[in-house]
A tleap script that builds the chain and sets N, CA, C and O, in Angstrom:
source leaprc.protein.ff14SB
mol = sequence {
  NMET THR MET THR ALA GLU HIE THR LYS THR
  CYS SER HIE CYS THR ARG ASP LEU PRO LEU
  SER ALA PHE ALA ARG ARG ARG ARG GLY ALA
  GLU THR ARG GLN ALA TRP CYS ARG ASP CYS
  ILE ASN GLN THR ARG ARG GLU ALA TYR ALA
  ARG ALA HIE GLY ARG THR CALA
}
set mol.1.N position { -15.012 -17.921 3.771 }
set mol.1.CA position { -14.745 -16.828 4.546 }
set mol.1.C position { -14.905 -15.667 3.706 }
set mol.1.O position { -14.509 -15.613 2.542 }
set mol.2.N position { -15.712 -14.393 4.552 }
set mol.2.CA position { -16.219 -13.343 3.757 }
set mol.2.C position { -15.266 -12.548 4.342 }
set mol.2.O position { -14.698 -12.759 5.413 }
set mol.3.N position { -15.079 -11.406 3.414 }
set mol.3.CA position { -14.030 -9.791 4.200 }
set mol.3.C position { -15.400 -9.003 4.940 }
set mol.3.O position { -16.399 -8.659 4.308 }
set mol.4.N position { -15.250 -8.857 6.040 }
set mol.4.CA position { -15.754 -7.671 6.506 }
set mol.4.C position { -15.413 -6.351 6.204 }
set mol.4.O position { -14.310 -6.346 5.659 }
set mol.5.N position { -16.002 -4.942 6.351 }
set mol.5.CA position { -15.635 -3.642 6.484 }
set mol.5.C position { -14.465 -3.682 7.959 }
set mol.5.O position { -13.980 -2.560 8.108 }
set mol.6.N position { -14.054 -4.490 8.800 }
set mol.6.CA position { -13.417 -4.583 9.895 }
set mol.6.C position { -12.428 -5.058 9.243 }
set mol.6.O position { -11.379 -4.940 9.876 }
set mol.7.N position { -12.290 -5.664 8.004 }
set mol.7.CA position { -10.937 -6.451 8.262 }
set mol.7.C position { -10.720 -5.858 6.632 }
set mol.7.O position { -10.430 -6.794 5.887 }
set mol.8.N position { -10.786 -4.674 5.999 }
set mol.8.CA position { -10.737 -4.511 4.668 }
set mol.8.C position { -10.265 -2.814 4.944 }
set mol.8.O position { -10.290 -2.323 6.073 }
set mol.9.N position { -9.881 -2.117 3.829 }
set mol.9.CA position { -9.407 -1.054 4.042 }
set mol.9.C position { -8.942 -0.445 2.551 }
set mol.9.O position { -8.188 -1.059 1.796 }
set mol.10.N position { -9.494 0.804 2.271 }
set mol.10.CA position { -9.531 1.027 0.826 }
set mol.10.C position { -8.117 2.140 0.717 }
set mol.10.O position { -7.888 3.069 1.490 }
set mol.11.N position { -7.377 1.769 -0.345 }
set mol.11.CA position { -6.466 2.328 -0.244 }
set mol.11.C position { -6.174 3.806 -1.148 }
set mol.11.O position { -6.268 3.914 -2.371 }
set mol.12.N position { -5.804 4.872 -0.186 }
set mol.12.CA position { -6.155 5.782 -1.028 }
set mol.12.C position { -5.407 6.429 -2.364 }
set mol.12.O position { -5.618 7.519 -2.896 }
set mol.13.N position { -4.448 5.371 -2.729 }
set mol.13.CA position { -4.162 5.688 -3.921 }
set mol.13.C position { -4.372 4.946 -5.199 }
set mol.13.O position { -4.257 5.392 -6.341 }
set mol.14.N position { -4.690 3.773 -4.830 }
set mol.14.CA position { -5.600 3.018 -6.127 }
set mol.14.C position { -6.970 2.946 -5.907 }
set mol.14.O position { -7.846 2.554 -6.678 }
set mol.15.N position { -7.059 3.367 -4.771 }
set mol.15.CA position { -8.720 2.928 -4.700 }
set mol.15.C position { -9.224 1.875 -4.257 }
set mol.15.O position { -10.345 2.032 -3.774 }
set mol.16.N position { -8.698 0.547 -4.233 }
set mol.16.CA position { -9.471 -0.510 -4.104 }
set mol.16.C position { -9.412 -0.708 -2.560 }
set mol.16.O position { -8.877 -0.067 -1.655 }
set mol.17.N position { -10.320 -2.075 -2.616 }
set mol.17.CA position { -10.557 -2.303 -0.885 }
set mol.17.C position { -10.221 -3.208 -1.170 }
set mol.17.O position { -10.640 -3.647 -2.241 }
set mol.18.N position { -9.225 -4.047 -0.336 }
set mol.18.CA position { -8.348 -4.583 0.143 }
set mol.18.C position { -8.283 -4.967 1.640 }
set mol.18.O position { -8.515 -4.084 2.465 }
set mol.19.N position { -8.023 -6.052 1.994 }
set mol.19.CA position { -7.561 -6.846 3.369 }
set mol.19.C position { -6.565 -5.798 4.262 }
set mol.19.O position { -5.909 -4.859 3.811 }
set mol.20.N position { -6.628 -6.096 5.183 }
set mol.20.CA position { -5.686 -5.186 5.942 }
set mol.20.C position { -4.210 -5.817 5.977 }
set mol.20.O position { -3.359 -5.086 6.485 }
set mol.21.N position { -3.792 -7.049 5.518 }
set mol.21.CA position { -2.544 -7.318 4.946 }
set mol.21.C position { -2.079 -6.847 4.029 }
set mol.21.O position { -0.855 -6.892 4.153 }
set mol.22.N position { -2.422 -6.312 2.960 }
set mol.22.CA position { -2.053 -5.674 2.297 }
set mol.22.C position { -1.463 -4.356 2.418 }
set mol.22.O position { -1.019 -3.627 1.531 }
set mol.23.N position { -1.539 -4.163 3.755 }
set mol.23.CA position { -1.286 -2.709 4.440 }
set mol.23.C position { -0.174 -2.701 5.391 }
set mol.23.O position { -0.301 -3.344 6.433 }
set mol.24.N position { 0.973 -2.005 5.141 }
set mol.24.CA position { 2.085 -2.093 6.147 }
set mol.24.C position { 1.771 -1.500 7.159 }
set mol.24.O position { 1.068 -0.490 7.176 }
set mol.25.N position { 2.343 -2.157 8.307 }
set mol.25.CA position { 2.052 -1.101 9.878 }
set mol.25.C position { 2.560 0.037 9.818 }
set mol.25.O position { 3.430 0.165 8.957 }
set mol.26.N position { 2.334 0.867 10.399 }
set mol.26.CA position { 2.636 2.198 10.384 }
set mol.26.C position { 3.439 1.851 11.978 }
set mol.26.O position { 3.082 0.935 12.719 }
set mol.27.N position { 4.515 2.761 12.254 }
set mol.27.CA position { 5.238 2.202 13.188 }
set mol.27.C position { 4.393 3.295 14.907 }
set mol.27.O position { 4.410 3.076 16.118 }
set mol.28.N position { 3.786 4.420 14.024 }
set mol.28.CA position { 3.164 5.100 15.304 }
set mol.28.C position { 2.075 4.009 16.320 }
set mol.28.O position { 1.690 4.429 17.412 }
set mol.29.N position { 1.731 2.866 15.913 }
set mol.29.CA position { 0.785 2.569 16.658 }
set mol.29.C position { 0.843 0.858 15.859 }
set mol.29.O position { 1.281 0.613 14.734 }
set mol.30.N position { 0.290 -0.080 16.800 }
set mol.30.CA position { 0.623 -1.606 16.649 }
set mol.30.C position { -1.300 -1.471 15.686 }
set mol.30.O position { -1.429 -2.426 14.920 }
set mol.31.N position { -2.229 -0.767 15.686 }
set mol.31.CA position { -3.379 -0.887 14.822 }
set mol.31.C position { -3.400 0.067 13.850 }
set mol.31.O position { -4.416 0.064 13.155 }
set mol.32.N position { -2.659 0.793 13.631 }
set mol.32.CA position { -2.345 1.436 12.292 }
set mol.32.C position { -1.620 1.016 11.290 }
set mol.32.O position { -0.518 0.468 11.288 }
set mol.33.N position { -2.375 1.336 10.372 }
set mol.33.CA position { -1.472 0.880 8.929 }
set mol.33.C position { -1.169 2.058 8.090 }
set mol.33.O position { -1.280 3.211 8.507 }
set mol.34.N position { -0.750 1.714 6.795 }
set mol.34.CA position { -0.667 2.839 6.314 }
set mol.34.C position { -1.534 3.357 5.073 }
set mol.34.O position { -2.250 2.487 4.576 }
set mol.35.N position { -1.589 4.559 4.521 }
set mol.35.CA position { -2.245 4.707 3.788 }
set mol.35.C position { -2.641 4.447 2.138 }
set mol.35.O position { -3.585 4.830 1.447 }
set mol.36.N position { -1.361 3.547 1.845 }
set mol.36.CA position { -1.065 3.098 0.262 }
set mol.36.C position { -1.292 1.811 0.619 }
set mol.36.O position { -1.367 1.605 1.830 }
set mol.37.N position { -1.433 0.809 -0.180 }
set mol.37.CA position { -1.441 -0.480 -0.116 }
set mol.37.C position { 0.234 -1.064 -0.377 }
set mol.37.O position { 1.102 -0.374 -0.911 }
set mol.38.N position { 0.416 -2.304 0.065 }
set mol.38.CA position { 1.950 -2.431 -0.752 }
set mol.38.C position { 2.283 -2.212 -2.150 }
set mol.38.O position { 3.328 -1.612 -2.400 }
set mol.39.N position { 1.345 -2.721 -3.338 }
set mol.39.CA position { 1.380 -2.630 -4.214 }
set mol.39.C position { 1.620 -1.632 -5.035 }
set mol.39.O position { 2.256 -1.649 -6.089 }
set mol.40.N position { 0.903 -0.466 -4.332 }
set mol.40.CA position { 1.156 1.143 -4.858 }
set mol.40.C position { 2.551 1.305 -4.246 }
set mol.40.O position { 3.560 1.527 -4.916 }
set mol.41.N position { 2.525 1.201 -3.198 }
set mol.41.CA position { 4.445 1.804 -2.805 }
set mol.41.C position { 5.059 1.191 -3.148 }
set mol.41.O position { 6.000 1.877 -3.549 }
set mol.42.N position { 5.324 -0.128 -3.377 }
set mol.42.CA position { 6.471 -0.836 -4.288 }
set mol.42.C position { 6.502 -0.346 -5.798 }
set mol.42.O position { 7.616 -0.138 -6.279 }
set mol.43.N position { 5.205 -0.111 -6.714 }
set mol.43.CA position { 5.646 0.271 -7.666 }
set mol.43.C position { 5.900 1.915 -8.201 }
set mol.43.O position { 6.187 2.201 -9.363 }
set mol.44.N position { 5.657 3.322 -6.622 }
set mol.44.CA position { 6.118 4.117 -6.996 }
set mol.44.C position { 7.483 4.390 -6.272 }
set mol.44.O position { 7.937 5.533 -6.218 }
set mol.45.N position { 8.153 3.269 -5.692 }
set mol.45.CA position { 9.584 3.241 -5.212 }
set mol.45.C position { 10.096 2.375 -6.608 }
set mol.45.O position { 11.186 2.851 -6.925 }
set mol.46.N position { 9.828 1.617 -7.262 }
set mol.46.CA position { 10.442 1.514 -8.708 }
set mol.46.C position { 10.325 2.369 -9.218 }
set mol.46.O position { 11.314 3.093 -9.099 }
set mol.47.N position { 9.108 3.008 -10.172 }
set mol.47.CA position { 9.252 4.217 -10.770 }
set mol.47.C position { 10.501 4.816 -10.538 }
set mol.47.O position { 11.424 4.639 -11.334 }
set mol.48.N position { 10.654 5.659 -9.307 }
set mol.48.CA position { 11.823 6.480 -8.937 }
set mol.48.C position { 13.009 6.144 -8.795 }
set mol.48.O position { 14.055 6.750 -9.031 }
set mol.49.N position { 12.783 5.037 -8.352 }
set mol.49.CA position { 14.353 4.277 -8.613 }
set mol.49.C position { 15.160 4.701 -10.411 }
set mol.49.O position { 16.187 5.259 -10.799 }
set mol.50.N position { 13.891 4.001 -11.086 }
set mol.50.CA position { 14.429 4.558 -12.529 }
set mol.50.C position { 15.199 5.541 -13.096 }
set mol.50.O position { 16.242 5.628 -13.743 }
set mol.51.N position { 13.682 6.808 -12.291 }
set mol.51.CA position { 14.151 8.050 -12.786 }
set mol.51.C position { 15.602 8.172 -12.617 }
set mol.51.O position { 16.399 8.403 -13.527 }
set mol.52.N position { 15.977 7.936 -10.946 }
set mol.52.CA position { 17.228 8.481 -10.559 }
set mol.52.C position { 18.238 7.650 -11.230 }
set mol.52.O position { 19.413 8.014 -11.190 }
set mol.53.N position { 17.880 6.502 -11.884 }
set mol.53.CA position { 19.077 6.147 -12.301 }
set mol.53.C position { 19.158 5.833 -13.828 }
set mol.53.O position { 19.985 5.161 -14.445 }
set mol.54.N position { 17.739 6.717 -14.383 }
set mol.54.CA position { 17.894 6.943 -16.042 }
set mol.54.C position { 17.723 5.439 -16.366 }
set mol.54.O position { 18.604 4.799 -16.942 }
set mol.55.N position { 16.522 4.898 -15.960 }
set mol.55.CA position { 16.477 3.541 -16.198 }
set mol.55.C position { 14.911 3.739 -16.848 }
set mol.55.O position { 14.292 4.780 -16.625 }
set mol.56.N position { 14.414 2.800 -17.552 }
set mol.56.CA position { 12.890 2.832 -17.963 }
set mol.56.C position { 12.159 1.748 -17.228 }
set mol.56.O position { 12.676 0.635 -17.126 }
set mol.57.N position { 10.938 2.022 -16.689 }
set mol.57.CA position { 10.287 1.654 -15.615 }
set mol.57.C position { 9.495 0.210 -16.078 }
set mol.57.O position { 8.788 -0.392 -15.270 }
savepdb mol mol.pdb
quit
């Protein structure tokens, strides 16, 4: 199965072209997705937690 432009989105943080399933849905609408992919959001949250709790990432 090939990916088409309709089934992919570019992450505004890492600039990778990923399938829509890599993006969380936004609460505002069923068809809208977050701007950052799940990987970028998770990495940023891990780093913030480590800084807040005095740990290294």
